[in-house]
PAVEXRO-767376 format. One record per residue: residue number from 1; residue in one letter; x, z, y of N, C-alpha, C in turn. Coordinates in pm, whole numbers, m for minus. Layout:
// PAVEXRO-767376
[NUM; "A"; [X; Z; Y]; [X; Z; Y]; [X; Z; Y]]
...
This chain:
// PAVEXRO-767376
[1; "Q"; [m1270; m4041; 2838]; [m1245; m3999; 2813]; [m1260; m3844; 2808]]
[2; "V"; [m1105; m3782; 2713]; [m1203; m3644; 2663]; [m1093; m3537; 2684]]
[3; "Q"; [m1064; m3405; 2704]; [m903; m3405; 2736]; [m961; m3273; 2655]]
[4; "L"; [m880; m3218; 2562]; [m915; m3103; 2535]; [m841; m2974; 2517]]
[5; "I"; [m840; m2886; 2499]; [m758; m2800; 2527]; [m767; m2655; 2473]]
[6; "E"; [m673; m2636; 2375]; [m708; m2581; 2284]; [m707; m2352; 2283]]
[7; "S"; [m720; m2236; 2209]; [m724; m2169; 2292]; [m758; m2083; 2181]]
[8; "G"; [m674; m1936; 2116]; [m690; m1825; 2045]; [m559; m1843; 1916]]
[9; "G"; [m450; m1932; 1939]; [m348; m1905; 1875]; [m296; m1763; 1836]]
[10; "G"; [m203; m1717; 1789]; [m98; m1642; 1762]; [m129; m1568; 1608]]
[11; "L"; [m47; m1493; 1594]; [9; m1403; 1528]; [m69; m1352; 1466]]
[12; "V"; [m96; m1296; 1256]; [m177; m1234; 1248]; [m47; m1227; 1108]]
[13; "Q"; [m104; m1061; 1106]; [m16; m1064; 897]; [m184; m1207; 836]]
[14; "A"; [m143; m1162; 703]; [m191; m1263; 652]; [m265; m1145; 504]]
[15; "G"; [m379; m1197; 530]; [m522; m1146; 508]; [m626; m1145; 635]]
[16; "G"; [m568; m1176; 762]; [m630; m1143; 842]; [m701; m1283; 910]]
[17; "S"; [m739; m1286; 1001]; [m868; m1348; 1060]; [m830; m1344; 1179]]
[18; "L"; [m873; m1520; 1207]; [m851; m1639; 1413]; [m935; m1697; 1436]]
[19; "G"; [m932; m1654; 1528]; [m1011; m1781; 1530]; [m980; m1835; 1743]]
[20; "L"; [m968; m2025; 1654]; [m933; m2089; 1748]; [m1071; m2117; 1831]]
[21; "S"; [m1046; m2233; 1933]; [m1153; m2281; 2042]; [m1084; m2372; 2115]]
[22; "C"; [m1152; m2540; 2104]; [m1100; m2598; 2206]; [m1248; m2646; 2309]]
[23; "A"; [m1192; m2615; 2422]; [m1260; m2727; 2520]; [m1246; m2804; 2573]]
[24; "A"; [m1315; m2867; 2574]; [m1318; m3072; 2565]; [m1408; m3023; 2720]]
[25; "S"; [m1284; m3121; 2802]; [m1429; m3193; 2911]; [m1500; m3297; 2953]]
[26; "G"; [m1553; m3363; 2980]; [m1670; m3420; 3031]; [m1760; m3427; 2939]]
[27; "R"; [m1863; m3576; 3019]; [m2017; m3539; 2896]; [m2058; m3599; 2795]]
[28; "T"; [m1923; m3654; 2789]; [m1945; m3774; 2602]; [m1955; m3670; 2467]]
[29; "F"; [m1954; m3549; 2524]; [m1821; m3431; 2411]; [m1951; m3480; 2279]]
[30; "R"; [m2128; m3482; 2304]; [m2186; m3508; 2206]; [m2164; m3650; 2091]]
[31; "E"; [m2049; m3709; 2155]; [m2079; m3813; 2148]; [m1990; m3852; 2021]]
[32; "Y"; [m1874; m3747; 1989]; [m1762; m3778; 1932]; [m1765; m3650; 1802]]
[33; "V"; [m1716; m3728; 1635]; [m1657; m3603; 1554]; [m1546; m3525; 1623]]
[34; "M"; [m1518; m3381; 1614]; [m1471; m3320; 1620]; [m1369; m3255; 1423]]
[35; "G"; [m1232; m3300; 1499]; [m1125; m3197; 1349]; [m1074; m3151; 1456]]
[36; "W"; [m1015; m2999; 1347]; [m872; m2917; 1370]; [m801; m3003; 1282]]
[37; "F"; [m640; m3023; 1264]; [m531; m3092; 1227]; [m415; m2937; 1213]]
[38; "R"; [m324; m2932; 1142]; [m258; m2851; 1170]; [m106; m2998; 1111]]
[39; "Q"; [m14; m2870; 1186]; [136; m2971; 1150]; [227; m2855; 1166]]
[40; "A"; [292; m2804; 1044]; [420; m2764; 1049]; [531; m2725; 1018]]
[41; "P"; [649; m2678; 1034]; [772; m2751; 1056]; [840; m2850; 1016]]
[42; "G"; [868; m2945; 978]; [925; m3001; 875]; [851; m3137; 819]]
[43; "K"; [702; m3112; 872]; [573; m3176; 763]; [492; m3257; 846]]
[44; "E"; [432; m3355; 756]; [287; m3417; 835]; [215; m3401; 882]]
[45; "R"; [202; m3387; 995]; [26; m3294; 1050]; [m37; m3335; 954]]
[46; "E"; [m146; m3261; 932]; [m264; m3275; 832]; [m447; m3200; 863]]
[47; "F"; [m464; m3266; 774]; [m635; m3234; 885]; [m681; m3084; 792]]
[48; "V"; [m689; m3058; 859]; [m817; m2900; 802]; [m940; m2939; 821]]
[49; "A"; [m1045; m2948; 967]; [m1127; m3004; 884]; [m1200; m3105; 1012]]
[50; "A"; [m1333; m3128; 1014]; [m1409; m3208; 1110]; [m1539; m3182; 1066]]
[51; "V"; [m1631; m3141; 1197]; [m1771; m3130; 1211]; [m1848; m3283; 1285]]
[52; "S"; [m1994; m3318; 1194]; [m1987; m3439; 1282]; [m2123; m3411; 1397]]
[53; "W"; [m2107; m3536; 1481]; [m2169; m3485; 1629]; [m2315; m3326; 1692]]
[54; "S"; [m2346; m3400; 1576]; [m2447; m3282; 1590]; [m2443; m3125; 1485]]
[55; "G"; [m2296; m3137; 1481]; [m2220; m3054; 1394]; [m2326; m3031; 1280]]
[56; "G"; [m2422; m3101; 1213]; [m2466; m3089; 1074]; [m2380; m3075; 1028]]
[57; "N"; [m2313; m3193; 1031]; [m2192; m3173; 861]; [m2093; m3107; 911]]
[58; "T"; [m1962; m3023; 783]; [m1839; m3017; 839]; [m1788; m3093; 696]]
[59; "F"; [m1667; m3132; 665]; [m1622; m3139; 592]; [m1460; m3018; 668]]
[60; "Y"; [m1381; m3032; 511]; [m1303; m2886; 462]; [m1132; m2979; 330]]
[61; "A"; [m1054; m2915; 380]; [m885; m2988; 316]; [m922; m2901; 202]]
[62; "D"; [m940; m2879; 158]; [m960; m2732; m7]; [m869; m2686; 48]]
[63; "S"; [m759; m2779; 115]; [m644; m2605; 123]; [m780; m2445; 198]]
[64; "V"; [m828; m2505; 271]; [m850; m2424; 399]; [m989; m2451; 322]]
[65; "K"; [m1067; m2459; 239]; [m1237; m2426; 155]; [m1295; m2338; 134]]
[66; "G"; [m1378; m2252; 231]; [m1451; m2101; 228]; [m1336; m1984; 223]]
[67; "R"; [m1182; m2041; 327]; [m1156; m1964; 421]; [m1184; m2015; 557]]
[68; "F"; [m1217; m2100; 557]; [m1194; m2162; 705]; [m1367; m2226; 785]]
[69; "T"; [m1350; m2252; 885]; [m1594; m2236; 944]; [m1466; m2306; 1069]]
[70; "I"; [m1537; m2490; 1087]; [m1582; m2503; 1225]; [m1652; m2518; 1252]]
[71; "S"; [m1715; m2554; 1307]; [m1885; m2519; 1440]; [m1845; m2569; 1560]]
[72; "R"; [m1936; m2614; 1613]; [m1962; m2610; 1758]; [m2105; m2648; 1795]]
[73; "D"; [m2048; m2540; 2000]; [m2152; m2541; 2081]; [m2121; m2669; 2147]]
[74; "N"; [m2267; m2811; 2125]; [m2265; m2937; 2279]; [m2298; m2785; 2365]]
[75; "A"; [m2380; m2761; 2373]; [m2446; m2785; 2483]; [m2264; m2655; 2602]]
[76; "K"; [m2194; m2563; 2587]; [m2051; m2512; 2557]; [m1948; m2696; 2610]]
[77; "N"; [m1983; m2775; 2524]; [m1891; m2858; 2510]; [m1743; m2786; 2441]]
[78; "T"; [m1716; m2754; 2292]; [m1652; m2686; 2266]; [m1646; m2636; 2090]]
[79; "V"; [m1586; m2707; 2008]; [m1573; m2674; 1884]; [m1471; m2531; 1857]]
[80; "Y"; [m1523; m2434; 1702]; [m1453; m2384; 1710]; [m1355; m2360; 1575]]
[81; "L"; [m1327; m2243; 1548]; [m1255; m2253; 1389]; [m1151; m2140; 1374]]
[82; "Q"; [m1340; m2082; 1293]; [m1251; m1950; 1236]; [m1226; m1954; 1093]]
[83; "M"; [m1039; m1895; 1159]; [m1062; m1867; 1008]; [m1020; m1756; 946]]
[84; "N"; [m1012; m1726; 807]; [m1075; m1609; 770]; [m967; m1538; 660]]
[85; "S"; [m902; m1473; 565]; [m826; m1414; 495]; [m676; m1571; 447]]
[86; "L"; [m613; m1531; 569]; [m531; m1615; 645]; [m381; m1626; 550]]
[87; "K"; [m289; m1741; 473]; [m155; m1703; 422]; [m51; m1746; 536]]
[88; "P"; [92; m1728; 479]; [129; m1705; 529]; [202; m1872; 527]]
[89; "E"; [113; m1955; 436]; [93; m2085; 436]; [19; m2226; 503]]
[90; "D"; [m76; m2031; 603]; [m137; m2171; 741]; [m42; m2112; 877]]
[91; "T"; [5; m2120; 826]; [141; m2140; 933]; [193; m2306; 1013]]
[92; "A"; [95; m2309; 1111]; [133; m2365; 1207]; [96; m2448; 1325]]
[93; "V"; [120; m2560; 1397]; [58; m2631; 1581]; [m42; m2618; 1487]]
[94; "Y"; [m215; m2542; 1548]; [m326; m2662; 1505]; [m313; m2736; 1635]]
[95; "Y"; [m457; m2839; 1611]; [m437; m2922; 1672]; [m576; m2971; 1685]]
[96; "C"; [m646; m2992; 1791]; [m848; m3046; 1781]; [m799; m3219; 1847]]
[97; "A"; [m869; m3311; 1796]; [m910; m3369; 1793]; [m1092; m3486; 1817]]
[98; "A"; [m1054; m3610; 1826]; [m1223; m3645; 1910]; [m1197; m3785; 1850]]
[99; "A"; [m1285; m3777; 1755]; [m1268; m3979; 1754]; [m1447; m4017; 1709]]
[100; "T"; [m1466; m4077; 1618]; [m1608; m4165; 1702]; [m1697; m4211; 1570]]
[101; "K"; [m1560; m4173; 1472]; [m1676; m4175; 1325]; [m1645; m4059; 1241]]
[102; "L"; [m1694; m3985; 1131]; [m1578; m3894; 1020]; [m1535; m3958; 1041]]
[103; "I"; [m1457; m3828; 944]; [m1294; m3879; 886]; [m1249; m3761; 889]]
[104; "R"; [m1090; m3822; 773]; [m1004; m3704; 781]; [m905; m3746; 856]]
[105; "V"; [m860; m3928; 831]; [m684; m3950; 851]; [m657; m3955; 1041]]
[106; "A"; [m542; m3918; 1009]; [m510; m3865; 1187]; [m523; m3975; 1326]]
[107; "S"; [m533; m4131; 1289]; [m456; m4171; 1280]; [m579; m4267; 1393]]
[108; "S"; [m691; m4200; 1327]; [m871; m4202; 1336]; [m847; m4180; 1473]]
[109; "Y"; [m828; m4093; 1517]; [m868; m3971; 1635]; [m811; m4057; 1758]]
[110; "D"; [m921; m4062; 1876]; [m891; m4047; 2004]; [m848; m3979; 2095]]
[111; "Y"; [m847; m3810; 2011]; [m832; m3765; 2178]; [m723; m3697; 2097]]
[112; "W"; [m648; m3617; 2229]; [m623; m3508; 2109]; [m562; m3369; 2219]]
[113; "G"; [m563; m3292; 2088]; [m523; m3113; 2184]; [m401; m3108; 2226]]
[114; "Q"; [m313; m3046; 2304]; [m165; m2960; 2259]; [m144; m2876; 2209]]
[115; "G"; [m227; m2824; 2149]; [m152; m2766; 1984]; [m169; m2609; 2040]]
[116; "T"; [m191; m2492; 1955]; [m144; m2355; 1978]; [m133; m2276; 1850]]
[117; "Q"; [m31; m2251; 1916]; [91; m2217; 1788]; [m49; m2112; 1624]]
[118; "V"; [m2; m2048; 1498]; [m74; m1986; 1484]; [82; m1932; 1394]]
[119; "T"; [110; m1769; 1378]; [211; m1794; 1246]; [128; m1664; 1188]]
[120; "V"; [131; m1639; 1035]; [78; m1557; 970]; [157; m1497; 930]]
[121; "S"; [174; m1364; 929]; [316; m1280; 878]; [266; m1236; 728]]
[122; "S"; [350; m1249; 616]; [343; m1223; 499]; [343; m1016; 458]]
């Protein structure tokens, strides 16, 4: 069982930066691939980024590539999402999630946080 708690959301102007954190409980954090997803009002939840067990491999949605960076610290049981050059279309609730394989599909993730709101004003 893994419990995930996101933090760091808020309101930022377009072009600004914001960093999200997701703290995981349990001693098995390093056994999970960690991902970030987001869901805007009226839209389906979409993949944002994922990082492999050791942190050596990362994957990004095309819409955030070059602007967002995912990383993890297994010693702190924490995964991060650094978001730069934010756009109004990045506005959404952001969720971290844990999976047993490196994949972009939300349904393959076993554990989810409660989400944190990110709002980018134009």
